[in-house]
N, C-alpha and C positions, 0 to 999 in steps of 0.2 A: 267532462263534457258540459258545455253551457250553451244555451240558446243565444244566438246573436240578436234575434228579433222575435217578435210575436208571430211572425209568419211561419207556419209549419213547413213551408216549402224551402225556406232558407237553410243552407248547410250549417250545422252547429259548429261551434268552436271546440275542437278536440285537442286536449293537451295530455299526451300519454304519461307525462311525469314519471319516467322510468326511475328505478331505484338508484340512489346515490348519484344523480346527475347534478345535484346542487339546486334543483328547482323545487321550491316548496319544502314541506316537511316530509322528505323521502323516507325517513325511518318509520314514520307513522304509516305510510302506504305499505311498506314492507311488512311491518308488524301486523297490519290489518289482513294482508294476504296470508301470512303464516297462521294467524288466528282462524281465518276462514278454512284453511286446510285442516287444522286441528279439529275444528268444529265438525267439518264434513266427515272426518275419520270417526269421531265419536258417534255421530248420527248413524253412519253405516254399520259400525260395530254393534250398536244397540239394536238396529233393525235385524241384523243377522242373528243376534242372540234371541230376540223376541219371536222371530219367525222360524227359527230352527233351520235357517238356510245354510248353516255351516260357516266356516271361516271364509272370509272374502280374500281374494287375491288382488292386491293393489298394484295396478300397472305403473302408475306414476304418482308421486315420486318413488314409491316402493317402500315396503315395510322396513327395509334396512336403514332408511333415513328416519330416525325416531327421536331426535332431539330438536329443540327449538332452533338452536344454532345450525344444525344440519339442514333443517327446512329453510331457514333464511338463506343459506348458501345455495340450496337447490333452486329456490325461487329466483334469486339474483342470476344464477347461471342459465336458467331455462326460460325466463319470462321476458328477457330484454330483447328489444329490436326496434328499429325505427319504422317498421312497416307492420300494419295489422296483417297477420297471415296465419296459416296453419289451422284454421277453424274447421275445415272439412277435407282432410287429407285423402289422397289416393292410396290404395293399398290392396293387398291380396284378399281374396274372398274369405279367407279364414282369419283375417285381421279384425278384431272387434273395434278397433279405433278408426278403421277405414270407412269413410262416408261415401267415397267415390270409387268406381271400378277403373280399370285401365283405359276405358274409353271416355272418362270424365263424366260418366252418368252417375246421378245420385241414386244410390241403392234404394229400392222400394218405391221408386217413382217411375213415371212414364214421360219421356220427352223433356227431362230436366238435366242439364249439364252445368258444371261449374268450371270456369277457366279463368283463374286469377291467382293471386298469391295465397289464397286459402287452401289450395290443393297440396301444398308442401307439408310433409309430416313434421319437418323441423325447418326453422328459418335457414335458407341456404346461404349463409354468409352475411356479411354486413351490407353489401350493396346487392340487392336481389333483382334489380331491373333486368339484368342479362338472363337470369334464370326464368323470369316471367316471359321474356321474349321467346326463350327456348320452349317453354311449356305451351305457349300460345301457338307457336309453329306446329308443334306435335298435335295439339288439339285441332288445329285447322285441317291437318291431314286426316285425322280420325273422323272428324265430322263430315268432311267432304266425301270420304270413302263411304261412310254410312248413308249419306244423302243419296249417293248414286244408286245404292241398292234398296234404300228405304226400309232396311231391315228393322229399324227401330220403330217404325210407324205401324200402329195397330188400327187399321181402318174400322174394324168392328167395334172396338172400344170407343173410338171417336164418334161413331154413329150412335152408339148407345148413350153416350154422354150428352150429345147435342140434341137427342130426341126431345121434342117439346120446346127447344130453344130456337130451332131453325125449321123453316118450312121444307119439307121433303120434296 
């Protein structure tokens, strides 16, 4: 990512430089990502050992992928896509990776929903626009139904929050 101008309101130039696309030194990017994974594993293992929190269960890529070449393949297979996505996936209440519930609400917040490509747990294929249309239609139905009942709106909390900011 590079700034186009000195104006912070201008959109930056973003070049995802996906692995082995032939742009730039892609092997450097891949190696840096793998080194980052290995570094994170070492830090977490040290933390678990020093705190006595027991062995950690790695969700992704998983402890079964334990060689540098295996990690390279995992990164190449799971990190590629033309669209920034999957950063706050929808999932079940017991899913530790699920940021959103089935109503697109951000867990642990009030009045915040996410409806874009970030809701997918994995990139849904190469061309994700159709999937985004579908998820947007579903979200529109959910949000419209919720607005009709105002079940998500906590008037007491809003009143407590705005006290001192607004004249009663």
